Each structure stands twice: as structure tokens, then as C-alpha cells.
C-alpha positions as CSV (number, residue, x, y, z in Angstrom):
1,X,-173.9,-59.4,173.8
2,X,-170.0,-59.3,173.8
3,X,-170.0,-55.8,172.3
4,X,-172.4,-54.5,175.0
5,X,-170.2,-56.0,177.7
6,X,-167.1,-54.3,176.2
7,X,-168.9,-51.0,175.9
8,X,-169.9,-51.1,179.5
9,X,-166.4,-52.0,180.7
10,X,-164.9,-49.1,178.8
11,X,-167.4,-46.7,180.1
12,X,-166.7,-47.8,183.7
13,X,-163.0,-47.6,183.2
14,X,-163.2,-44.0,181.7
15,X,-165.4,-42.9,184.6
16,X,-163.0,-44.3,187.2
17,X,-160.0,-43.0,185.4
18,X,-161.4,-39.5,185.3
19,X,-162.1,-39.6,189.0
20,X,-158.6,-40.7,189.8
21,X,-157.1,-37.9,187.8
22,X,-159.2,-35.1,189.3
23,X,-157.7,-32.8,191.9
24,X,-159.5,-33.1,195.2
25,X,-161.0,-29.6,195.0
26,X,-161.3,-29.4,191.1
27,X,-165.1,-29.9,191.1
28,X,-165.5,-26.6,192.9
29,X,-164.7,-23.6,190.7
30,X,-164.2,-21.4,193.8
31,X,-161.3,-23.7,194.9
32,X,-159.4,-23.3,191.5
33,X,-156.6,-20.7,191.6
34,X,-155.7,-19.5,188.1
35,X,-152.9,-17.1,187.1
36,X,-155.2,-14.9,185.1
37,X,-156.9,-13.7,188.2
38,X,-153.8,-14.0,190.4
39,X,-150.5,-13.8,188.3
40,X,-148.3,-14.3,191.5
41,X,-149.5,-17.9,191.6
42,X,-146.9,-18.7,188.9
43,X,-144.1,-17.7,191.3
44,X,-145.5,-19.4,194.3
45,X,-146.2,-22.9,192.7
46,X,-143.2,-25.2,192.7
47,X,-142.8,-26.8,189.2
48,X,-145.0,-24.3,187.4
49,X,-144.1,-23.6,183.7
50,X,-142.5,-20.3,184.7
51,X,-143.0,-17.0,186.5
52,X,-145.2,-15.3,183.9
53,X,-148.9,-15.8,183.1
54,X,-150.0,-16.0,179.5
55,X,-153.4,-17.2,178.4
56,X,-154.0,-18.6,181.9
57,X,-150.9,-20.7,181.9
58,X,-147.7,-20.1,183.8
59,X,-144.8,-19.8,181.2
60,X,-141.2,-18.6,181.1
61,X,-141.0,-15.8,178.5
62,X,-137.3,-16.3,178.0
63,X,-137.7,-19.9,176.7
64,X,-141.3,-20.6,175.8
65,X,-141.6,-21.0,172.0
66,X,-145.3,-20.0,172.0
67,X,-144.7,-16.9,174.2
68,X,-141.2,-15.7,173.4
69,X,-140.4,-12.5,175.3
70,X,-144.2,-11.6,175.3
71,X,-147.5,-13.4,175.4
72,X,-148.5,-14.8,172.1
73,X,-145.2,-14.3,170.2
74,X,-144.6,-17.6,168.5
75,X,-141.3,-18.7,167.1
76,X,-141.3,-20.2,163.7
77,X,-141.1,-23.9,163.5
78,X,-137.3,-24.0,162.7
79,X,-136.5,-21.6,165.6
80,X,-136.5,-21.8,169.4
81,X,-136.8,-19.2,172.2
82,X,-133.6,-18.4,173.9
83,X,-133.2,-15.4,176.2
84,X,-136.6,-14.1,175.0
85,X,-135.5,-14.2,171.3
86,X,-136.4,-16.6,168.5
87,X,-133.2,-18.0,167.2
88,X,-132.2,-20.7,164.7
89,X,-130.1,-23.2,166.8
90,X,-128.5,-24.5,163.5
91,X,-126.9,-21.1,162.7
92,X,-126.8,-19.1,166.0
93,X,-123.3,-18.9,167.5
94,X,-124.6,-18.2,171.0
95,X,-127.2,-20.9,170.9
96,X,-125.6,-23.7,168.9
97,X,-128.1,-26.7,169.0
98,X,-129.6,-25.5,172.3
99,X,-129.9,-22.4,174.3
100,X,-126.7,-21.0,175.8
101,X,-124.4,-23.5,173.9
102,X,-121.5,-21.6,172.4
């Protein structure tokens, strides 16, 4: 009996939590604006990941480690993307520890 009550409570919480997190118009696919169909949306949305569209996500090609300089170019795990180049922050004089730190 107790297990059934717990299962029902969790199910209700998950349903309510999902409803809270949904965008008001997210249920209608026509209301969703995506950058793969309209790349300019990345420039116009404040706080987007960047001005470029890669794999339907707004990214900054100069700093995104999964899309460094071009979509899909990944930096190795010990490197980071600085100015569109994969660099090792432990050995790079222009990007010592972080991008732009000389």
C-alpha cells in the first residue's frame, strides 16, 4: 500500500514538474522557432549560445569546444577552443590557462 502511494505521488510530481518547465507555446510545433530553419534567430535571441547555428543549436564557433571554427569540429579532451582554434591551455602562450590570457 505504501509503495503504491509513493509511486502515485512521484508520478503526479513528474507530470506537474514537466508542465511547469514547458514553454507556453512549446506544445505546438508551429510556434517553435529553430535555427536550422532560421539561422538569424541566434543573433536575435538575447542569451543564445552564440551567433552561429550548428546541429540546431546556437553556438559561438570561436569558443565552442564541440564546434571549434566549424560545425562538428571537436577539440580533444585536453584542449579548448580559443579564437576558433583548438589549443592546449597548459602550453599555449596566448591562452595560458584560459582563452586570451598571456
